[in-house]
LORO-368989 format. One record per residue (C-alpha): residue in three letters; chain; x, y, z. Coordinates in steps of 0.05 Angstrom, whole numbers, always signed. Example, Ala and Ser with C-alpha at 12.3 -4.5 7.8 and 13.67 -1.06 7.14 Angstrom:
# residues 2
{resn=Ala; chain=A; X=+246; Y=-90; Z=+156}
{resn=Ser; chain=A; X=+273; Y=-21; Z=+143}
***
This chain:
# residues 347
{resn=Met; chain=A; X=-1702; Y=+2109; Z=-11}
{resn=Glu; chain=A; X=-1716; Y=+2165; Z=-67}
{resn=Glu; chain=A; X=-1659; Y=+2152; Z=-112}
{resn=Ile; chain=A; X=-1676; Y=+2077; Z=-121}
{resn=Lys; chain=A; X=-1744; Y=+2096; Z=-147}
{resn=Lys; chain=A; X=-1714; Y=+2140; Z=-209}
{resn=Lys; chain=A; X=-1715; Y=+2108; Z=-270}
{resn=Asp; chain=A; X=-1654; Y=+2103; Z=-326}
{resn=Ile; chain=A; X=-1685; Y=+2148; Z=-373}
{resn=Arg; chain=A; X=-1647; Y=+2119; Z=-429}
{resn=Ala; chain=A; X=-1687; Y=+2055; Z=-431}
{resn=Leu; chain=A; X=-1749; Y=+2096; Z=-444}
{resn=Thr; chain=A; X=-1767; Y=+2102; Z=-520}
{resn=Arg; chain=A; X=-1785; Y=+2165; Z=-554}
{resn=Glu; chain=A; X=-1856; Y=+2148; Z=-542}
{resn=Gln; chain=A; X=-1855; Y=+2137; Z=-473}
{resn=Leu; chain=A; X=-1820; Y=+2197; Z=-467}
{resn=Arg; chain=A; X=-1874; Y=+2239; Z=-500}
{resn=Glu; chain=A; X=-1921; Y=+2201; Z=-454}
{resn=Phe; chain=A; X=-1894; Y=+2215; Z=-392}
{resn=Phe; chain=A; X=-1892; Y=+2298; Z=-411}
{resn=Val; chain=A; X=-1967; Y=+2287; Z=-426}
{resn=Ser; chain=A; X=-1981; Y=+2251; Z=-368}
{resn=Asn; chain=A; X=-1947; Y=+2307; Z=-326}
{resn=Gly; chain=A; X=-1990; Y=+2360; Z=-356}
{resn=Asp; chain=A; X=-1938; Y=+2379; Z=-412}
{resn=Lys; chain=A; X=-1936; Y=+2381; Z=-489}
{resn=Ala; chain=A; X=-1913; Y=+2313; Z=-515}
{resn=Phe; chain=A; X=-1863; Y=+2355; Z=-557}
{resn=Arg; chain=A; X=-1815; Y=+2356; Z=-492}
{resn=Gly; chain=A; X=-1801; Y=+2284; Z=-499}
{resn=Asn; chain=A; X=-1779; Y=+2302; Z=-568}
{resn=Gln; chain=A; X=-1737; Y=+2352; Z=-545}
{resn=Val; chain=A; X=-1705; Y=+2305; Z=-491}
{resn=Tyr; chain=A; X=-1696; Y=+2246; Z=-522}
{resn=Glu; chain=A; X=-1651; Y=+2288; Z=-576}
{resn=Trp; chain=A; X=-1608; Y=+2310; Z=-517}
{resn=Leu; chain=A; X=-1600; Y=+2241; Z=-496}
{resn=Trp; chain=A; X=-1587; Y=+2209; Z=-561}
{resn=Gln; chain=A; X=-1556; Y=+2261; Z=-614}
{resn=Lys; chain=A; X=-1523; Y=+2303; Z=-560}
{resn=Ala; chain=A; X=-1495; Y=+2246; Z=-511}
{resn=Ala; chain=A; X=-1523; Y=+2295; Z=-457}
{resn=Tyr; chain=A; X=-1498; Y=+2267; Z=-388}
{resn=Ser; chain=A; X=-1536; Y=+2312; Z=-342}
{resn=Phe; chain=A; X=-1607; Y=+2345; Z=-345}
{resn=Asp; chain=A; X=-1573; Y=+2412; Z=-329}
{resn=Val; chain=A; X=-1538; Y=+2416; Z=-401}
{resn=Met; chain=A; X=-1618; Y=+2410; Z=-427}
{resn=Thr; chain=A; X=-1618; Y=+2489; Z=-439}
{resn=Asn; chain=A; X=-1682; Y=+2489; Z=-478}
{resn=Leu; chain=A; X=-1726; Y=+2462; Z=-424}
{resn=Ser; chain=A; X=-1743; Y=+2504; Z=-369}
{resn=Lys; chain=A; X=-1706; Y=+2494; Z=-302}
{resn=Lys; chain=A; X=-1775; Y=+2468; Z=-274}
{resn=Thr; chain=A; X=-1778; Y=+2413; Z=-326}
{resn=Arg; chain=A; X=-1710; Y=+2397; Z=-311}
{resn=Glu; chain=A; X=-1722; Y=+2398; Z=-238}
{resn=Met; chain=A; X=-1778; Y=+2344; Z=-256}
{resn=Leu; chain=A; X=-1732; Y=+2306; Z=-292}
{resn=Glu; chain=A; X=-1674; Y=+2300; Z=-245}
{resn=Ala; chain=A; X=-1738; Y=+2278; Z=-193}
{resn=Asn; chain=A; X=-1758; Y=+2219; Z=-234}
{resn=Phe; chain=A; X=-1700; Y=+2200; Z=-272}
{resn=Val; chain=A; X=-1631; Y=+2181; Z=-275}
{resn=Ile; chain=A; X=-1575; Y=+2178; Z=-333}
{resn=Asn; chain=A; X=-1524; Y=+2130; Z=-322}
{resn=His; chain=A; X=-1474; Y=+2157; Z=-359}
{resn=Ile; chain=A; X=-1404; Y=+2127; Z=-371}
{resn=Lys; chain=A; X=-1342; Y=+2158; Z=-340}
{resn=Val; chain=A; X=-1272; Y=+2149; Z=-374}
{resn=Asp; chain=A; X=-1235; Y=+2133; Z=-311}
{resn=Gln; chain=A; X=-1169; Y=+2127; Z=-342}
{resn=Met; chain=A; X=-1139; Y=+2143; Z=-411}
{resn=Gln; chain=A; X=-1077; Y=+2117; Z=-443}
{resn=Arg; chain=A; X=-1042; Y=+2134; Z=-500}
{resn=Ser; chain=A; X=-995; Y=+2090; Z=-541}
{resn=Ser; chain=A; X=-925; Y=+2111; Z=-571}
{resn=Asp; chain=A; X=-963; Y=+2091; Z=-639}
{resn=Gly; chain=A; X=-1022; Y=+2136; Z=-626}
{resn=Thr; chain=A; X=-1072; Y=+2082; Z=-602}
{resn=Ile; chain=A; X=-1117; Y=+2103; Z=-539}
{resn=Lys; chain=A; X=-1145; Y=+2062; Z=-485}
{resn=Asn; chain=A; X=-1196; Y=+2080; Z=-438}
{resn=Ala; chain=A; X=-1219; Y=+2053; Z=-384}
{resn=Val; chain=A; X=-1290; Y=+2057; Z=-375}
{resn=Arg; chain=A; X=-1326; Y=+2063; Z=-306}
{resn=Leu; chain=A; X=-1396; Y=+2040; Z=-314}
{resn=His; chain=A; X=-1457; Y=+2074; Z=-266}
{resn=Asp; chain=A; X=-1441; Y=+2007; Z=-222}
{resn=Asp; chain=A; X=-1368; Y=+2018; Z=-214}
{resn=Leu; chain=A; X=-1355; Y=+1954; Z=-258}
{resn=Ile; chain=A; X=-1302; Y=+1974; Z=-314}
{resn=Val; chain=A; X=-1289; Y=+1954; Z=-381}
{resn=Glu; chain=A; X=-1245; Y=+1979; Z=-437}
{resn=Ser; chain=A; X=-1249; Y=+2011; Z=-501}
{resn=Val; chain=A; X=-1197; Y=+2032; Z=-553}
{resn=Leu; chain=A; X=-1185; Y=+2083; Z=-608}
{resn=Ile; chain=A; X=-1144; Y=+2061; Z=-665}
{resn=Pro; chain=A; X=-1118; Y=+2114; Z=-710}
{resn=Thr; chain=A; X=-1089; Y=+2109; Z=-784}
{resn=Lys; chain=A; X=-1069; Y=+2153; Z=-837}
{resn=Ser; chain=A; X=-1139; Y=+2155; Z=-861}
{resn=Arg; chain=A; X=-1187; Y=+2134; Z=-803}
{resn=Thr; chain=A; X=-1200; Y=+2124; Z=-737}
{resn=Thr; chain=A; X=-1237; Y=+2070; Z=-710}
{resn=Ala; chain=A; X=-1266; Y=+2048; Z=-637}
{resn=Cys; chain=A; X=-1260; Y=+1980; Z=-609}
{resn=Val; chain=A; X=-1317; Y=+1974; Z=-562}
{resn=Ser; chain=A; X=-1338; Y=+1926; Z=-507}
{resn=Ser; chain=A; X=-1405; Y=+1888; Z=-503}
{resn=Gln; chain=A; X=-1398; Y=+1852; Z=-436}
{resn=Val; chain=A; X=-1367; Y=+1864; Z=-376}
{resn=Gly; chain=A; X=-1320; Y=+1795; Z=-374}
{resn=Cys; chain=A; X=-1334; Y=+1751; Z=-427}
{resn=Ser; chain=A; X=-1379; Y=+1689; Z=-435}
{resn=Leu; chain=A; X=-1333; Y=+1649; Z=-475}
{resn=Asp; chain=A; X=-1262; Y=+1612; Z=-453}
{resn=Cys; chain=A; X=-1219; Y=+1624; Z=-505}
{resn=Arg; chain=A; X=-1149; Y=+1606; Z=-471}
{resn=Phe; chain=A; X=-1106; Y=+1657; Z=-512}
{resn=Cys; chain=A; X=-1150; Y=+1718; Z=-491}
{resn=Ala; chain=A; X=-1137; Y=+1763; Z=-429}
{resn=Thr; chain=A; X=-1215; Y=+1777; Z=-425}
{resn=Ser; chain=A; X=-1244; Y=+1710; Z=-426}
{resn=Arg; chain=A; X=-1202; Y=+1696; Z=-358}
{resn=Leu; chain=A; X=-1244; Y=+1747; Z=-326}
{resn=Lys; chain=A; X=-1314; Y=+1719; Z=-309}
{resn=Arg; chain=A; X=-1378; Y=+1753; Z=-337}
{resn=Met; chain=A; X=-1403; Y=+1801; Z=-290}
{resn=Arg; chain=A; X=-1459; Y=+1826; Z=-335}
{resn=Asn; chain=A; X=-1481; Y=+1851; Z=-405}
{resn=Leu; chain=A; X=-1469; Y=+1921; Z=-421}
{resn=Asn; chain=A; X=-1541; Y=+1965; Z=-438}
{resn=Pro; chain=A; X=-1546; Y=+1998; Z=-501}
{resn=Asp; chain=A; X=-1529; Y=+2069; Z=-480}
{resn=Glu; chain=A; X=-1466; Y=+2037; Z=-446}
{resn=Ile; chain=A; X=-1445; Y=+2011; Z=-511}
{resn=Tyr; chain=A; X=-1463; Y=+2084; Z=-544}
{resn=Asp; chain=A; X=-1427; Y=+2121; Z=-494}
{resn=Gln; chain=A; X=-1361; Y=+2085; Z=-514}
{resn=Val; chain=A; X=-1373; Y=+2112; Z=-587}
{resn=Val; chain=A; X=-1386; Y=+2175; Z=-569}
{resn=Ala; chain=A; X=-1324; Y=+2182; Z=-519}
{resn=Ile; chain=A; X=-1278; Y=+2157; Z=-574}
{resn=Asp; chain=A; X=-1315; Y=+2199; Z=-622}
{resn=Asn; chain=A; X=-1299; Y=+2256; Z=-582}
{resn=Glu; chain=A; X=-1223; Y=+2241; Z=-570}
{resn=Ser; chain=A; X=-1221; Y=+2228; Z=-644}
{resn=Arg; chain=A; X=-1232; Y=+2302; Z=-660}
{resn=Leu; chain=A; X=-1194; Y=+2329; Z=-599}
{resn=Tyr; chain=A; X=-1128; Y=+2289; Z=-615}
{resn=Phe; chain=A; X=-1140; Y=+2267; Z=-688}
{resn=Glu; chain=A; X=-1185; Y=+2331; Z=-720}
{resn=Arg; chain=A; X=-1230; Y=+2287; Z=-755}
{resn=Pro; chain=A; X=-1294; Y=+2247; Z=-734}
{resn=Leu; chain=A; X=-1292; Y=+2171; Z=-717}
{resn=Ser; chain=A; X=-1298; Y=+2134; Z=-784}
{resn=Asn; chain=A; X=-1311; Y=+2058; Z=-766}
{resn=Ile; chain=A; X=-1336; Y=+2016; Z=-693}
{resn=Val; chain=A; X=-1311; Y=+1946; Z=-688}
{resn=Phe; chain=A; X=-1343; Y=+1904; Z=-629}
{resn=Met; chain=A; X=-1279; Y=+1872; Z=-610}
{resn=Gly; chain=A; X=-1269; Y=+1895; Z=-548}
{resn=Met; chain=A; X=-1293; Y=+1857; Z=-477}
{resn=Gly; chain=A; X=-1342; Y=+1807; Z=-485}
{resn=Glu; chain=A; X=-1374; Y=+1757; Z=-540}
{resn=Pro; chain=A; X=-1429; Y=+1806; Z=-574}
{resn=Leu; chain=A; X=-1481; Y=+1755; Z=-598}
{resn=Met; chain=A; X=-1482; Y=+1740; Z=-523}
{resn=Asn; chain=A; X=-1515; Y=+1802; Z=-509}
{resn=Tyr; chain=A; X=-1552; Y=+1801; Z=-577}
{resn=Asn; chain=A; X=-1610; Y=+1845; Z=-559}
{resn=Asn; chain=A; X=-1572; Y=+1906; Z=-530}
{resn=Val; chain=A; X=-1523; Y=+1908; Z=-582}
{resn=Leu; chain=A; X=-1579; Y=+1915; Z=-635}
{resn=Lys; chain=A; X=-1606; Y=+1972; Z=-597}
{resn=Ala; chain=A; X=-1542; Y=+2004; Z=-597}
{resn=Ile; chain=A; X=-1524; Y=+1997; Z=-666}
{resn=Asp; chain=A; X=-1599; Y=+2023; Z=-680}
{resn=Lys; chain=A; X=-1582; Y=+2084; Z=-638}
{resn=Ile; chain=A; X=-1514; Y=+2095; Z=-667}
{resn=Thr; chain=A; X=-1533; Y=+2087; Z=-740}
{resn=Ser; chain=A; X=-1601; Y=+2126; Z=-736}
{resn=Pro; chain=A; X=-1615; Y=+2203; Z=-760}
{resn=Asp; chain=A; X=-1638; Y=+2210; Z=-683}
{resn=Gly; chain=A; X=-1570; Y=+2182; Z=-657}
{resn=Leu; chain=A; X=-1499; Y=+2189; Z=-687}
{resn=Gly; chain=A; X=-1525; Y=+2179; Z=-758}
{resn=Met; chain=A; X=-1461; Y=+2135; Z=-773}
{resn=Ser; chain=A; X=-1468; Y=+2084; Z=-832}
{resn=Pro; chain=A; X=-1478; Y=+2017; Z=-812}
{resn=Lys; chain=A; X=-1429; Y=+1988; Z=-866}
{resn=Arg; chain=A; X=-1377; Y=+2022; Z=-826}
{resn=Ile; chain=A; X=-1393; Y=+1976; Z=-764}
{resn=Thr; chain=A; X=-1362; Y=+1907; Z=-754}
{resn=Val; chain=A; X=-1395; Y=+1853; Z=-699}
{resn=Ser; chain=A; X=-1338; Y=+1808; Z=-685}
{resn=Thr; chain=A; X=-1362; Y=+1743; Z=-660}
{resn=Ser; chain=A; X=-1324; Y=+1673; Z=-638}
{resn=Gly; chain=A; X=-1382; Y=+1641; Z=-673}
{resn=Val; chain=A; X=-1451; Y=+1625; Z=-646}
{resn=Pro; chain=A; X=-1488; Y=+1589; Z=-702}
{resn=Lys; chain=A; X=-1559; Y=+1606; Z=-680}
{resn=Leu; chain=A; X=-1555; Y=+1675; Z=-666}
{resn=Ile; chain=A; X=-1514; Y=+1687; Z=-736}
{resn=Arg; chain=A; X=-1571; Y=+1657; Z=-766}
{resn=Lys; chain=A; X=-1621; Y=+1699; Z=-728}
{resn=Met; chain=A; X=-1573; Y=+1765; Z=-752}
{resn=Ala; chain=A; X=-1585; Y=+1745; Z=-822}
{resn=Asp; chain=A; X=-1658; Y=+1728; Z=-806}
{resn=Asp; chain=A; X=-1664; Y=+1800; Z=-778}
{resn=Glu; chain=A; X=-1627; Y=+1833; Z=-838}
{resn=Val; chain=A; X=-1579; Y=+1867; Z=-805}
{resn=Lys; chain=A; X=-1539; Y=+1920; Z=-844}
{resn=Phe; chain=A; X=-1466; Y=+1917; Z=-811}
{resn=Lys; chain=A; X=-1407; Y=+1870; Z=-826}
{resn=Leu; chain=A; X=-1393; Y=+1800; Z=-798}
{resn=Ala; chain=A; X=-1324; Y=+1779; Z=-768}
{resn=Val; chain=A; X=-1310; Y=+1709; Z=-738}
{resn=Ser; chain=A; X=-1253; Y=+1696; Z=-694}
{resn=Leu; chain=A; X=-1237; Y=+1630; Z=-731}
{resn=His; chain=A; X=-1161; Y=+1617; Z=-715}
{resn=Ser; chain=A; X=-1166; Y=+1543; Z=-735}
{resn=Ala; chain=A; X=-1214; Y=+1508; Z=-790}
{resn=Val; chain=A; X=-1192; Y=+1441; Z=-755}
{resn=Asp; chain=A; X=-1246; Y=+1425; Z=-698}
{resn=Glu; chain=A; X=-1198; Y=+1386; Z=-645}
{resn=Ile; chain=A; X=-1145; Y=+1440; Z=-659}
{resn=Arg; chain=A; X=-1207; Y=+1498; Z=-649}
{resn=Thr; chain=A; X=-1230; Y=+1465; Z=-593}
{resn=Ser; chain=A; X=-1162; Y=+1461; Z=-557}
{resn=Ile; chain=A; X=-1155; Y=+1535; Z=-560}
{resn=Met; chain=A; X=-1227; Y=+1557; Z=-556}
{resn=Pro; chain=A; X=-1265; Y=+1505; Z=-514}
{resn=Phe; chain=A; X=-1334; Y=+1525; Z=-532}
{resn=Asn; chain=A; X=-1320; Y=+1493; Z=-603}
{resn=Ala; chain=A; X=-1338; Y=+1428; Z=-571}
{resn=Lys; chain=A; X=-1410; Y=+1455; Z=-565}
{resn=Phe; chain=A; X=-1416; Y=+1503; Z=-622}
{resn=Thr; chain=A; X=-1371; Y=+1459; Z=-682}
{resn=Leu; chain=A; X=-1342; Y=+1485; Z=-741}
{resn=Ser; chain=A; X=-1397; Y=+1446; Z=-789}
{resn=Asp; chain=A; X=-1446; Y=+1477; Z=-748}
{resn=Leu; chain=A; X=-1413; Y=+1549; Z=-754}
{resn=Arg; chain=A; X=-1399; Y=+1534; Z=-830}
{resn=Glu; chain=A; X=-1472; Y=+1524; Z=-844}
{resn=Ser; chain=A; X=-1491; Y=+1584; Z=-809}
{resn=Leu; chain=A; X=-1442; Y=+1631; Z=-841}
{resn=Gln; chain=A; X=-1475; Y=+1594; Z=-906}
{resn=Tyr; chain=A; X=-1537; Y=+1617; Z=-887}
{resn=Trp; chain=A; X=-1516; Y=+1689; Z=-870}
{resn=Tyr; chain=A; X=-1484; Y=+1695; Z=-936}
{resn=Glu; chain=A; X=-1545; Y=+1668; Z=-976}
{resn=Lys; chain=A; X=-1587; Y=+1720; Z=-936}
{resn=Thr; chain=A; X=-1542; Y=+1782; Z=-940}
{resn=Arg; chain=A; X=-1492; Y=+1770; Z=-996}
{resn=Ser; chain=A; X=-1444; Y=+1804; Z=-950}
{resn=Arg; chain=A; X=-1375; Y=+1781; Z=-958}
{resn=Ile; chain=A; X=-1352; Y=+1748; Z=-887}
{resn=Thr; chain=A; X=-1285; Y=+1761; Z=-851}
{resn=Tyr; chain=A; X=-1240; Y=+1715; Z=-815}
{resn=Glu; chain=A; X=-1197; Y=+1734; Z=-755}
{resn=Tyr; chain=A; X=-1139; Y=+1689; Z=-755}
{resn=Val; chain=A; X=-1079; Y=+1683; Z=-703}
{resn=Val; chain=A; X=-1022; Y=+1639; Z=-725}
{resn=Trp; chain=A; X=-987; Y=+1606; Z=-666}
{resn=Asp; chain=A; X=-925; Y=+1564; Z=-658}
{resn=Gly; chain=A; X=-938; Y=+1494; Z=-656}
{resn=Ile; chain=A; X=-1010; Y=+1499; Z=-658}
{resn=Asn; chain=A; X=-1041; Y=+1525; Z=-721}
{resn=Asp; chain=A; X=-978; Y=+1529; Z=-764}
{resn=Thr; chain=A; X=-968; Y=+1475; Z=-810}
{resn=Gln; chain=A; X=-992; Y=+1457; Z=-885}
{resn=Lys; chain=A; X=-1050; Y=+1420; Z=-860}
{resn=Asp; chain=A; X=-1076; Y=+1479; Z=-824}
{resn=Val; chain=A; X=-1070; Y=+1526; Z=-884}
{resn=Asp; chain=A; X=-1103; Y=+1473; Z=-922}
{resn=Ala; chain=A; X=-1160; Y=+1467; Z=-876}
{resn=Leu; chain=A; X=-1171; Y=+1540; Z=-878}
{resn=Val; chain=A; X=-1169; Y=+1552; Z=-953}
{resn=Glu; chain=A; X=-1224; Y=+1498; Z=-952}
{resn=Phe; chain=A; X=-1268; Y=+1524; Z=-893}
{resn=Cys; chain=A; X=-1266; Y=+1585; Z=-937}
{resn=Arg; chain=A; X=-1293; Y=+1567; Z=-999}
{resn=Phe; chain=A; X=-1368; Y=+1564; Z=-991}
{resn=Ala; chain=A; X=-1379; Y=+1639; Z=-999}
{resn=Pro; chain=A; X=-1329; Y=+1704; Z=-1012}
{resn=Ser; chain=A; X=-1291; Y=+1718; Z=-948}
{resn=Lys; chain=A; X=-1229; Y=+1755; Z=-931}
{resn=Val; chain=A; X=-1172; Y=+1733; Z=-879}
{resn=Asn; chain=A; X=-1145; Y=+1782; Z=-831}
{resn=Leu; chain=A; X=-1082; Y=+1743; Z=-807}
{resn=Ile; chain=A; X=-1070; Y=+1789; Z=-739}
{resn=Glu; chain=A; X=-999; Y=+1784; Z=-697}
{resn=Tyr; chain=A; X=-1003; Y=+1750; Z=-629}
{resn=Asn; chain=A; X=-1003; Y=+1793; Z=-563}
{resn=Pro; chain=A; X=-974; Y=+1754; Z=-510}
{resn=Ile; chain=A; X=-1022; Y=+1754; Z=-454}
{resn=Asp; chain=A; X=-953; Y=+1742; Z=-401}
{resn=Asp; chain=A; X=-954; Y=+1659; Z=-386}
{resn=Gly; chain=A; X=-917; Y=+1644; Z=-448}
{resn=Glu; chain=A; X=-964; Y=+1585; Z=-470}
{resn=Phe; chain=A; X=-982; Y=+1615; Z=-535}
{resn=Lys; chain=A; X=-921; Y=+1643; Z=-576}
{resn=Gln; chain=A; X=-932; Y=+1679; Z=-647}
{resn=Ala; chain=A; X=-916; Y=+1636; Z=-701}
{resn=Ser; chain=A; X=-846; Y=+1643; Z=-748}
{resn=Asn; chain=A; X=-858; Y=+1693; Z=-811}
{resn=Ala; chain=A; X=-844; Y=+1635; Z=-860}
{resn=Ala; chain=A; X=-910; Y=+1606; Z=-827}
{resn=Ile; chain=A; X=-950; Y=+1674; Z=-842}
{resn=Asp; chain=A; X=-920; Y=+1675; Z=-908}
{resn=Arg; chain=A; X=-944; Y=+1597; Z=-919}
{resn=Tyr; chain=A; X=-1015; Y=+1626; Z=-909}
{resn=Val; chain=A; X=-1015; Y=+1678; Z=-944}
{resn=Asn; chain=A; X=-987; Y=+1644; Z=-1015}
{resn=Ser; chain=A; X=-1035; Y=+1592; Z=-1000}
{resn=Leu; chain=A; X=-1094; Y=+1640; Z=-988}
{resn=Glu; chain=A; X=-1073; Y=+1687; Z=-1054}
{resn=Lys; chain=A; X=-1061; Y=+1626; Z=-1093}
{resn=Asn; chain=A; X=-1135; Y=+1610; Z=-1083}
{resn=Asn; chain=A; X=-1163; Y=+1677; Z=-1098}
{resn=Ile; chain=A; X=-1180; Y=+1688; Z=-1020}
{resn=Val; chain=A; X=-1164; Y=+1758; Z=-1003}
{resn=Val; chain=A; X=-1117; Y=+1766; Z=-944}
{resn=Thr; chain=A; X=-1087; Y=+1815; Z=-901}
{resn=Val; chain=A; X=-1031; Y=+1815; Z=-849}
{resn=Arg; chain=A; X=-1052; Y=+1864; Z=-788}
{resn=Arg; chain=A; X=-997; Y=+1891; Z=-746}
{resn=Ser; chain=A; X=-1024; Y=+1901; Z=-671}
{resn=Arg; chain=A; X=-1032; Y=+1972; Z=-649}
{resn=Gly; chain=A; X=-1032; Y=+1993; Z=-575}
{resn=Lys; chain=A; X=-980; Y=+1934; Z=-552}
{resn=Asp; chain=A; X=-945; Y=+1975; Z=-493}
{resn=Ile; chain=A; X=-1008; Y=+1998; Z=-462}
{resn=Asp; chain=A; X=-1041; Y=+1925; Z=-470}
{resn=Ala; chain=A; X=-1092; Y=+1955; Z=-517}
{resn=Ala; chain=A; X=-1083; Y=+1901; Z=-571}
{resn=Cys; chain=A; X=-1128; Y=+1848; Z=-594}
{resn=Gly; chain=A; X=-1135; Y=+1801; Z=-540}
{resn=Gln; chain=A; X=-1105; Y=+1840; Z=-475}
{resn=Leu; chain=A; X=-1161; Y=+1876; Z=-450}
{resn=Ala; chain=A; X=-1164; Y=+1852; Z=-385}
{resn=Asn; chain=A; X=-1173; Y=+1915; Z=-336}
{resn=Lys; chain=A; X=-1098; Y=+1922; Z=-322}
{resn=Ser; chain=A; X=-1111; Y=+1994; Z=-320}
***
């Protein structure tokens, strides 16, 4: 029964740690030391906290637990991409990905076990949402990928995208707490400008982000600017319509002056006509934006097929003609099911 009483030490604030030591007849600064071990040094056990006495470490061991993640399996793609199957303290598994390029390494992290939403083209959405990840579990994914980046590419992690498993805005508080720890000088000290949170579009929470004056970047998985088409591939769009989404993004831009990125996959026979292109151009007009056209990664059933190069060119030409920044993003890590939309715990 003793195990059950142990508290998750990373759920405590620095102040609560200081109070714990004072109430146990020790000095408050011990709390600072432990906090530094937990967040700056990402300690995975009390034994490694070498500037604490053995007695202090034993006291921590008796009262607390560090629910550290474990990289259960690591797969390396022929293009250098690395996928981690991450085991959580309750034996559930999520996946995270390291994407290397010549100039940077990007961590793609998960925010939920499974997903709250129901996009038909995404493997993760077929897993029911088991639970939200805690801030420390998100943080640990970043630390693991930073370590891999240093080991395999001889440079620290440069960027983070919340594009792994789950809808980040449906785990709003924990995602923001994790980003706070990642960007804090007391944590990893990364710039928030190097972090992008990607959402399928929850208008109320996009407004909340703007009100909370977040400093990270926003990306929206759009895939169609025509309501009926978007609802057919992303059924939750019936509840969060494009007009609501657009209003919330307008609010976001007015508050933050931060450019919006749209993630957009073009599928054969679904959103590959000139009408679809025109709708996207019109949708983008209200604020400075960038469109990432993403190569589709099949998830076995063949219902969705990558559009022709001619269809992609049609998008690129129209967007550029209307002075909208556009990039065509080739998928990485397809051979290990690590590409966009493929994360589904096959490993």
